[in-house]
C-alpha positions in Angstrom: 21.8 -52.6 73.4 21.0 -56.2 72.4 24.0 -57.8 70.6 23.0 -60.8 68.0 26.0 -63.0 67.8 25.8 -65.3 64.7 27.5 -68.0 63.3 29.9 -67.0 60.4 29.2 -71.0 58.7 25.8 -69.1 58.3 27.0 -66.3 56.2 26.5 -63.8 58.7 29.7 -61.5 59.8 29.7 -58.7 62.4 29.9 -55.2 61.5 32.8 -53.7 64.2 31.4 -49.8 65.1 34.5 -48.4 63.0 33.8 -50.3 59.8 32.2 -47.9 57.0 31.6 -49.1 53.4 31.2 -46.6 50.3 28.4 -47.8 47.8 29.1 -46.9 44.0 27.2 -43.5 42.6 23.7 -44.2 42.0 23.7 -43.6 38.3 21.5 -40.9 36.6 18.4 -41.5 34.6 17.9 -40.4 31.0 15.3 -38.5 32.3 17.6 -36.3 34.0 20.1 -36.4 31.0 17.7 -34.9 28.9 16.1 -32.2 30.7 19.6 -30.6 32.0 19.6 -26.8 30.7 22.4 -26.0 28.0 22.3 -21.5 28.4 24.0 -20.9 25.7 21.2 -22.5 23.2 18.4 -21.0 26.0 20.3 -17.4 24.6 20.3 -18.4 21.1 16.4 -19.2 20.9 15.4 -16.8 22.5 17.6 -14.2 20.3 16.0 -16.2 17.5 12.5 -15.3 18.7 13.1 -11.4 19.7 14.6 -11.0 15.8 11.4 -12.9 14.6 9.8 -10.7 16.3 11.3 -7.2 15.3 10.8 -8.4 11.8 7.2 -9.1 12.2 6.7 -6.1 13.4 9.1 -3.9 11.0 7.3 -5.8 8.1 3.7 -5.2 9.8 4.3 -1.0 10.0 6.3 -0.6 6.7 4.6 -2.7 4.1 3.8 -0.2 1.2 0.3 0.7 1.5 -1.6 1.7 -1.2 -2.2 6.2 -0.8 -6.0 7.8 -1.2 -6.7 9.9 -3.6 -9.7 12.1 -3.8 -10.8 14.6 -6.0 -12.7 17.7 -3.3 -13.3 20.1 -6.0 -13.8 20.5 -9.3 -14.1 23.4 -11.4 -14.7 23.4 -15.3 -13.4 27.1 -16.8 -14.4 26.2 -19.8 -15.2 23.1 -23.1 -15.3 24.3 -26.7 -15.6 22.8 -30.0 -13.9 23.9 -33.1 -14.5 22.4 -36.6 -11.7 22.0 -38.7 -11.6 21.0 -42.3 -10.8 17.1 -43.0 -10.1 15.3 -45.6 -13.4 13.3 -45.3 -16.7 14.8 -46.5 -18.0 15.4 -42.6 -16.4 18.1 -40.7 -13.6 16.9 -37.8 -14.7 17.9 -35.0 -12.2 19.4 -31.7 -13.0 19.2 -28.1 -11.6 21.4 -25.6 -11.0 21.2 -21.9 -10.3 23.6 -19.5 -10.8 22.1 -16.2 -9.7 23.2 -12.5 -9.0 19.9 -10.3 -8.2 20.1 -6.0 -6.7 16.3 -5.6 -6.8 15.4 -1.6 -3.9 12.8 -1.4 -4.0 10.5 2.2 -0.4 9.0 2.8 -1.1 5.9 5.5 2.1 4.9 6.1 4.8 5.3 8.2 7.1 6.7 5.8 7.2 9.6 3.8 6.0 9.1 0.4 6.9 11.3 -2.8 5.4 11.4 -6.2 7.0 13.1 -9.3 4.0 13.8 -11.0 0.5 14.1 -11.0 -1.2 13.1 -14.6 -4.8 13.6 -15.4 -6.5 12.2 -18.5 -9.7 13.0 -19.9 -11.9 10.5 -22.3 -15.1 11.2 -24.0 -16.9 8.4 -24.9 -13.8 6.5 -24.5 -12.0 8.3 -26.8 -9.2 10.0 -25.9 -9.3 14.5 -25.3 -5.8 14.3 -24.0 -3.5 14.0 -21.2 -1.4 16.7 -19.0 0.8 16.8 -15.9 1.8 18.6 -13.3 4.7 18.3 -10.8 4.6 16.6 -7.8 5.6 16.9 -4.3 6.7 15.2 -0.9 3.7 13.9 1.7 5.2 12.9 5.0 4.5 10.0 6.6 0.5 9.4 7.8 -0.9 12.5 6.6 -2.5 14.2 3.6 -1.4 16.8 1.0 -3.6 18.8 -1.0 -2.7 19.5 -4.9 -4.3 22.6 -6.9 -3.6 21.5 -10.6 -5.6 23.2 -14.3 -5.6 21.4 -17.0 -6.9 22.7 -20.3 -6.7 19.9 -22.8 -6.8 20.7 -27.1 -8.1 17.4 -28.1 -7.4 15.5 -31.0 -10.2 15.2 -33.9 -13.2 13.3 -32.8 -14.5 11.7 -36.2 -16.5 8.4 -34.4 -18.2 10.5 -31.8 -19.3 13.9 -33.9 -22.6 12.8 -33.5 -23.3 11.9 -30.5 -20.7 15.6 -29.4 -23.1 17.8 -31.3 -26.5 15.7 -29.5 -24.5 15.9 -25.8 -23.9 19.7 -26.6 -27.3 20.4 -27.6 -28.4 18.9 -23.9 -25.7 20.8 -22.0 -24.9 17.5 -20.9 -21.2 16.2 -21.6 -20.0 12.9 -19.8 -16.4 13.0 -19.1 -14.2 10.5 -17.8 -10.8 11.5 -15.9 -8.0 9.1 -14.9 -6.3 11.1 -12.1 -3.2 8.7 -11.4 0.2 9.4 -9.1 3.2 7.8 -9.7 5.7 8.1 -6.5 7.6 6.2 -4.3 7.8 5.8 -0.6 10.9 7.1 1.5 12.5 4.1 3.4 16.1 3.9 3.7 17.5 2.5 0.9 14.5 0.5 -0.1 12.0 2.8 -2.2 8.8 0.2 -3.0 6.8 2.4 -6.0 3.4 3.5 -5.6 1.1 4.3 -8.4 -3.4 4.9 -7.7 -5.2 5.8 -10.4 -8.8 7.5 -9.6 -11.5 7.3 -12.7 -14.1 9.4 -12.5 -17.7 9.5 -14.2 -18.5 13.3 -15.3 -21.9 14.8 -16.4 -20.7 18.9 -17.6 -22.5 21.8 -18.6 -20.6 23.2 -21.3 -22.8 26.5 -21.1 -23.1 27.0 -17.6 -19.6 25.7 -17.2 -20.7 23.4 -13.8 -20.4 19.6 -13.1 -23.2 18.1 -13.1 -22.7 14.5 -12.4 -19.6 12.7 -11.0 -19.5 9.0 -9.3 -15.1 8.2 -8.4 -13.8 5.1 -7.8 -10.3 3.5 -7.8 
C-alpha cells in the first residue's frame, strides 16, 4: 500500500485509519415534499367520489318518468240527441254519449305509481260535452295495468254547433275528441313526485251502428 506524506503547510493533513467524519443530512427536494401521500386526504376523497357516484346512479334510476297511457279498446254503447225547448227560437240539442274504455297504463319507473283518479272529458267540435271520473289504482314498479271504465255523459246544450250536429248524425259520422288524464304520484319513500299524463284521441263514430270508425291518439 502506497503512503502519501503531505506537508501540513501545503494544506494537506493525514487522516488516521480510525477517523470518521459525519456528513450533514441531505436536504429533501421540494418535489419529494409535495408528492408525499396523506392518507386522511386520500380516504376522504375516495369517500366523496363514491358518494357522488351513488347519488348519480340513484338519480338516474329513480328520476320520475312519465307513464305511458294507451287506449287499447273502445266500445260505443250509444250516442243520442235530445231536443229541448230553449229561450231561443231554435231548439236546444243535447248530445249524450255512453262509452266503454280499456286503458293500459305502463309504469316505467323503479317505484310504484299510485293514481287517485282517471278522468275522461269528451268534446264535440271543441264544445265540451262532459267530464267524468273513475277511481284510481296502484301500479307496481316496471309493470303495466289495465283500467276498464264506463262513461255515461249527458252533454250540455249545444247551440253553436247544432246545425253541424244534425248533418254529422245524418252522415253517420260524428267527430269526438276524448281527453284521458291520470293524476298520481310515485311512491319514493318520503318523496312523492307528481305524475300527470293526458292522452288526447280524435274519434269518428257511427251513432247508428255504435262503432268507432276512426281513431287517432297522441300525448
